[in-house]
C-alpha positions as CSV (number, residue, x, y, z in Angstrom):
1,M,114.8,11.9,-6.6
2,R,111.3,12.1,-6.7
3,V,111.6,15.1,-4.7
4,A,113.8,16.9,-6.6
5,L,111.2,16.2,-10.3
6,L,108.5,17.3,-8.5
7,L,110.4,20.5,-7.4
8,S,111.0,21.2,-10.9
9,C,107.6,20.4,-12.3
10,V,106.3,23.4,-9.4
11,V,109.1,25.8,-11.0
12,A,108.1,25.2,-15.0
13,I,104.1,25.3,-13.9
14,V,104.9,28.9,-11.8
15,S,107.3,30.2,-14.8
16,L,104.5,29.4,-17.0
17,A,102.2,31.0,-15.1
18,A,104.4,34.4,-14.6
19,S,105.6,34.1,-18.1
20,P,104.4,37.1,-20.6
21,Q,101.2,35.5,-22.5
22,P,101.0,36.4,-26.3
23,A,98.1,39.1,-26.5
24,G,95.8,36.2,-28.6
25,A,96.1,33.7,-25.4
26,Q,93.7,36.0,-23.5
27,S,89.7,36.1,-24.6
28,T,88.7,39.7,-26.1
29,K,85.1,38.5,-25.8
30,P,83.7,41.3,-23.5
31,A,82.2,39.8,-20.8
32,R,78.2,40.4,-21.2
33,S,76.6,42.9,-19.6
34,A,74.1,42.0,-16.7
35,T,71.6,44.7,-18.0
36,A,67.6,43.9,-17.5
37,A,67.9,44.9,-21.8
38,A,70.8,42.4,-22.2
39,A,68.9,39.6,-20.2
40,G,66.1,40.0,-22.6
41,E,63.7,41.5,-20.2
42,G,63.5,44.8,-22.4
43,G,59.9,44.9,-22.0
44,K,59.7,44.6,-18.5
45,L,62.3,47.6,-18.0
46,Q,60.0,49.9,-20.1
47,E,56.6,48.4,-18.7
48,S,58.4,49.4,-15.1
49,N,59.5,53.0,-16.1
50,E,56.3,54.4,-18.7
51,W,54.1,54.8,-15.8
52,T,56.2,55.3,-12.5
53,V,55.9,58.6,-11.1
54,G,58.1,60.1,-8.1
55,V,57.0,62.3,-5.5
56,A,59.4,64.1,-4.0
57,G,58.0,64.7,-0.3
58,G,60.5,65.8,2.6
59,L,62.1,64.5,5.8
60,L,61.2,61.7,7.9
61,E,60.2,63.8,10.7
62,G,57.8,65.8,8.6
63,T,54.4,65.6,7.3
64,N,54.7,65.7,3.4
65,I,56.9,62.5,3.2
66,R,53.7,60.7,4.7
67,F,51.3,62.2,2.1
68,A,53.6,61.1,-0.7
69,A,53.7,57.5,0.8
70,E,49.8,57.4,1.4
71,M,49.5,58.5,-2.3
72,A,52.0,55.9,-3.0
73,K,49.1,53.1,-1.6
74,V,46.1,54.7,-2.7
75,L,46.6,55.4,-6.4
76,D,49.0,52.4,-6.8
77,D,47.4,50.6,-9.9
78,R,50.8,48.3,-11.2
79,P,51.1,48.8,-14.3
80,N,49.6,51.4,-15.2
81,L,50.3,53.6,-12.4
82,R,52.7,53.1,-9.3
83,V,54.0,56.3,-6.8
84,L,57.5,56.0,-5.5
85,P,57.5,58.4,-2.5
86,M,60.8,60.2,-1.7
87,V,63.0,61.1,1.0
88,T,64.1,65.1,0.7
89,Y,65.3,67.8,1.9
90,G,61.8,69.8,2.0
91,A,59.8,72.9,0.4
92,L,62.9,74.6,-1.2
93,G,64.9,71.3,-2.2
94,N,61.8,69.7,-3.8
95,I,61.9,73.0,-6.5
96,E,65.5,72.1,-7.2
97,D,64.8,68.6,-7.6
98,L,61.6,69.0,-9.6
99,L,63.8,70.9,-11.9
100,Y,67.1,69.1,-12.0
101,L,66.6,66.0,-10.2
102,R,66.0,62.7,-12.5
103,G,62.8,60.8,-11.3
104,V,60.9,63.4,-9.9
105,D,57.8,64.1,-11.4
106,V,55.7,66.0,-8.6
107,T,56.6,67.5,-5.6
108,I,54.9,68.7,-2.0
109,T,56.3,72.0,-1.6
110,S,55.1,75.3,-0.2
111,A,52.6,78.1,-1.3
112,D,55.3,80.7,-0.4
113,V,58.5,79.3,-2.7
114,L,57.7,80.8,-5.5
115,D,58.0,84.4,-4.6
116,E,61.3,83.6,-2.5
117,F,63.0,82.3,-5.5
118,V,61.9,85.3,-7.4
119,R,62.9,87.3,-4.9
120,N,65.9,85.8,-4.5
121,G,66.9,85.1,-8.5
122,T,68.3,81.8,-7.8
123,L,65.6,80.6,-10.8
124,A,65.4,81.8,-14.2
125,N,61.7,82.2,-15.3
126,I,60.8,79.7,-12.2
127,K,56.8,81.1,-12.4
128,N,56.7,79.9,-15.3
129,R,58.5,76.8,-15.7
130,I,56.3,75.3,-12.4
131,R,52.6,74.5,-12.4
132,Y,50.4,73.1,-9.5
133,I,47.6,70.3,-9.3
134,C,46.3,72.0,-6.2
135,S,46.5,73.7,-2.8
136,F,47.1,71.1,-0.1
137,Y,46.9,71.3,3.2
138,I,48.4,73.7,6.1
139,N,51.9,73.7,7.3
140,E,51.9,74.6,11.2
141,M,54.8,76.6,11.8
142,H,56.3,75.6,15.3
143,V,58.4,77.5,17.6
144,Y,59.7,75.4,20.8
145,V,62.4,76.9,22.9
146,R,64.0,77.0,26.5
147,P,62.9,78.0,29.5
148,E,64.8,81.7,29.7
149,I,62.6,82.8,26.4
150,K,59.5,84.1,26.7
151,T,58.4,85.9,23.6
152,L,59.8,85.6,20.0
153,E,61.6,88.8,20.3
154,D,63.9,87.0,23.1
155,L,65.4,85.2,20.2
156,A,67.3,87.8,19.0
157,G,70.6,87.1,19.0
158,K,70.5,83.9,20.0
159,K,71.3,80.6,17.9
160,V,67.9,79.4,16.5
161,S,67.8,75.7,14.1
162,F,65.6,76.2,11.3
163,N,66.2,73.0,10.2
164,T,68.3,71.5,6.9
165,V,68.9,73.8,4.6
166,G,66.2,73.4,1.8
167,S,63.2,72.6,4.0
168,A,60.1,74.2,5.0
169,A,61.4,76.1,8.5
170,N,64.4,76.8,6.6
171,L,61.8,79.0,4.0
172,T,59.0,79.8,5.7
173,G,60.8,80.0,9.1
174,G,63.2,82.6,7.1
175,I,60.5,84.7,5.9
176,V,58.3,84.9,9.1
177,F,61.7,85.9,11.2
178,D,62.9,88.6,8.7
179,R,59.1,90.3,8.3
180,L,59.2,90.6,11.9
181,K,62.4,92.2,12.4
182,I,63.7,89.2,14.9
183,N,67.6,89.2,14.3
184,A,67.9,85.4,15.5
185,E,71.2,83.9,14.5
186,K,70.0,80.6,12.5
187,V,71.5,77.5,12.4
188,F,70.9,74.9,10.2
189,I,70.8,71.2,11.6
190,N,68.3,68.3,11.6
191,N,65.8,69.6,14.1
192,S,65.8,66.0,15.7
193,V,69.5,66.6,16.6
194,A,68.8,70.4,16.9
195,M,66.1,69.4,20.1
196,E,69.2,67.7,21.5
197,K,70.8,70.6,21.6
198,M,68.2,72.6,23.2
199,R,68.6,70.0,26.2
200,T,72.5,71.4,26.7
201,G,71.8,74.9,26.1
202,E,73.7,74.8,22.7
203,I,71.0,76.2,21.1
204,A,67.8,78.3,22.2
205,G,65.1,77.2,20.5
206,V,64.0,75.4,17.4
207,V,61.8,76.0,14.1
208,H,59.6,73.7,12.3
209,V,57.5,74.0,9.8
210,T,54.9,70.7,9.5
211,G,51.5,69.6,9.2
212,K,50.5,68.8,12.8
213,P,50.8,66.8,15.0
214,T,54.7,66.0,13.9
215,D,56.3,63.2,15.8
216,L,59.1,65.6,16.4
217,F,57.0,67.1,19.4
218,A,54.5,64.6,20.0
219,K,56.8,61.8,21.0
220,F,59.4,64.8,22.3
221,K,59.8,63.6,26.1
222,P,59.1,67.1,27.8
223,E,62.0,68.6,29.4
224,P,61.1,71.0,32.2
225,G,60.4,74.8,31.1
226,F,60.7,73.7,27.4
227,H,57.6,75.3,25.6
228,F,56.1,76.5,22.5
229,L,55.8,80.3,21.6
230,P,52.8,82.2,19.9
231,V,53.8,83.7,16.5
232,P,51.6,86.9,15.7
233,F,49.6,87.4,12.5
234,P,50.4,91.1,11.5
235,R,49.5,92.4,7.8
236,S,53.1,91.5,7.0
237,L,52.3,88.1,6.6
238,Q,49.0,88.1,5.4
239,D,49.7,87.3,1.7
240,Y,50.5,83.6,2.2
241,Y,49.8,82.7,5.7
242,V,47.0,81.8,7.5
243,P,46.4,82.1,11.3
244,T,46.2,78.8,13.3
245,R,47.0,77.1,16.6
246,L,48.5,74.6,18.0
247,T,46.3,72.5,21.1
248,S,46.7,70.1,23.7
249,Q,44.8,67.5,21.1
250,D,47.7,67.6,18.8
251,Y,50.5,67.8,21.9
252,P,49.4,66.1,25.0
253,N,52.5,65.4,26.4
254,L,53.4,69.6,25.7
255,L,50.2,71.0,26.2
256,K,48.2,71.4,29.5
257,P,44.6,70.1,28.8
258,G,42.5,72.6,26.9
259,E,45.6,75.0,26.2
260,T,46.4,76.2,23.2
261,I,49.4,78.1,21.3
262,E,47.9,80.6,18.6
263,T,50.8,80.1,15.5
264,I,50.5,80.8,11.8
265,G,50.3,78.1,9.1
266,V,51.6,77.9,5.3
267,P,49.1,76.0,2.7
268,Q,51.4,73.0,1.0
269,V,51.1,72.7,-2.8
270,L,50.9,69.8,-5.0
271,A,53.5,70.7,-8.1
272,V,54.9,69.8,-11.3
273,Y,57.0,70.9,-13.7
274,N,55.3,72.6,-16.8
275,W,56.0,70.2,-19.5
276,S,54.7,70.3,-23.3
277,P,51.8,68.2,-23.6
278,E,53.2,66.2,-26.6
279,T,55.3,64.7,-24.3
280,E,56.1,61.4,-22.4
281,R,56.3,63.4,-19.1
282,Y,53.3,65.1,-19.6
283,R,51.3,61.9,-20.4
284,R,52.9,60.5,-17.1
285,V,51.7,63.5,-14.9
286,A,48.5,63.7,-16.1
287,R,47.8,60.5,-15.9
288,F,49.1,60.8,-12.1
289,V,46.5,63.4,-12.0
290,E,43.7,61.3,-13.1
291,Y,44.2,59.6,-10.5
292,F,44.6,61.4,-8.1
293,F,41.2,63.3,-8.5
294,K,39.3,60.1,-9.4
295,R,40.3,58.4,-5.9
296,F,40.9,61.8,-4.0
297,D,37.8,60.7,-1.7
298,Q,39.8,57.8,-0.6
299,F,42.3,59.6,1.2
300,K,39.4,61.0,3.9
301,Q,39.1,57.8,5.1
302,P,41.3,56.2,8.0
303,P,43.7,55.1,8.3
304,F,45.1,58.4,6.2
305,H,46.2,61.9,7.7
306,P,43.6,63.8,9.3
307,K,44.5,66.6,6.9
308,W,43.4,65.6,3.8
309,N,39.9,66.5,5.5
310,E,41.6,70.0,4.8
311,I,41.9,69.8,1.2
312,N,39.7,71.2,-1.5
313,I,41.2,70.1,-4.7
314,A,39.3,72.8,-6.8
315,S,40.4,76.1,-4.8
316,S,43.0,78.3,-6.3
317,L,46.3,79.3,-5.4
318,P,47.1,82.7,-5.3
319,G,50.3,83.7,-7.5
320,W,50.5,80.0,-9.5
321,T,49.3,78.8,-12.5
322,R,47.2,75.4,-12.3
323,F,48.8,72.2,-14.5
324,R,46.9,71.9,-17.7
325,A,45.6,68.5,-17.2
326,A,44.4,69.1,-14.1
327,E,42.2,72.0,-15.0
328,E,40.8,70.4,-18.0
329,L,39.8,67.5,-15.4
330,L,38.1,69.9,-13.3
331,A,36.9,72.1,-15.7
332,S,34.5,68.7,-17.3
333,T,33.4,68.1,-13.1
334,R,33.2,71.8,-12.3
335,S,29.6,73.2,-11.8
336,P,28.4,76.3,-9.9
337,E,28.2,73.9,-6.8
338,T,31.6,73.3,-6.3
339,D,32.9,76.9,-7.8
340,A,31.0,78.2,-4.7
341,S,32.2,75.8,-2.1
342,A,36.0,76.0,-2.8
343,T,35.4,80.3,-3.3
344,K,33.7,79.6,0.1
345,Q,36.8,78.1,1.7
346,Q,38.8,80.9,0.5
347,F,36.6,83.8,1.8
348,E,36.5,82.3,5.5
349,Q,40.4,81.1,5.5
350,W,40.2,85.1,4.5
351,M,37.6,86.1,7.2
352,N,39.5,84.3,9.6
353,A,42.5,85.7,9.2
354,R,41.7,89.4,9.6
355,A,39.3,88.0,12.8
356,T,42.3,87.1,14.1
357,T,43.6,90.4,14.1
358,G,41.7,92.4,16.2
359,G,39.1,92.7,13.6
360,R,35.2,93.8,14.4
361,R,33.2,90.3,13.8
362,L,30.9,91.1,11.1
363,S,27.0,89.8,11.3
364,D,25.4,87.8,9.3
365,A,24.2,89.9,7.0
366,E,27.4,91.8,7.0
367,A,29.1,88.6,6.0
368,K,26.6,87.6,3.3
369,A,27.4,91.0,1.7
370,L,31.4,91.0,1.5
371,F,31.0,87.3,0.7
372,E,29.2,88.6,-2.9
373,Q,31.7,91.4,-2.8
374,F,34.4,89.0,-2.4
375,Q,33.2,86.6,-5.4
376,G,33.4,90.3,-7.7
377,W,36.5,91.0,-6.3
378,M,37.8,87.2,-7.5
379,K,36.4,87.2,-10.9
380,R,38.1,90.6,-11.5
381,E,41.3,89.6,-10.1
382,G,41.9,86.0,-11.5
383,D,41.2,84.5,-8.6
384,Q,43.5,85.9,-5.9
385,P,42.1,86.9,-2.4
386,P,42.5,90.7,-1.5
387,R,45.1,91.5,1.1
């Protein structure tokens, strides 16, 4: 009797639960949103975003992302300024991110990137849409190959990794190989993976464009016969590129003491979008520029990357236009001495390029006369070094 009564109660409860409910029985009150504004934290939400600047760096194995992270450390002054370093795909991709990706205010890219976009026509009016804060450090071109490869020409027809699509290796490496007329079979995979494929012979070499020393090579266990190739510096590369070298101090695990490898480098650029001065985004980037210039000397001290010492924030960049707020700040602190220092740095870079291409070394008097000529040319041509 009790069992039957219990069963009937259970059936009744189940039936009640399963039967359709009238529309009014369900609550029509929407669930409260879990946003900060709904929680009464709208002020905190605005404060957290108002002066936060996103900096597109690059791939984890590159130097650019380290510079983005170091800027975040030095420039941090929350809530007045917060810098968020962002892992991205590199020089080409960073320009596209600057144009299209939310949250990207500043990017580190390569000096040759604008001309590449103009050449291939993929981004309309690109030179009017992008501005630069300052010319950055030099990224060196590393070409690391298997034992059977003795020269760059030996890579013709061979599989060579140019890192992932959008990277500096993809951009600068491709331009350099094309200008040197080396028709390698380009593959685009992460170079950390490509280094392993070199061991098995699937790939003949790796092209990596980043600031030396880079962990990709500095921490690489050397394989017998694997080696760096020198990269020549003909006139066809003397627009954006500069001569440089890899040394045993950079890669003691891969180069013998005192050994050097001649190569080329490409200046990096701290770039921004060409915002109109009355916009919020312009004011945010202008504050970043102010902090960057004011605290710049801190970057030149340990433990920050030694390449900070290569940078002269007043030097001009051929083919680019400086961001208005940066130009105004530089103008307010400019003196004949700082102008002369920036111009002298460009002149020395220009002279070094010619000295490594077989040109005769000039006497001090000849160099002084040529420097004066160079200064006059710079004034006439809008700061673009002669080629």
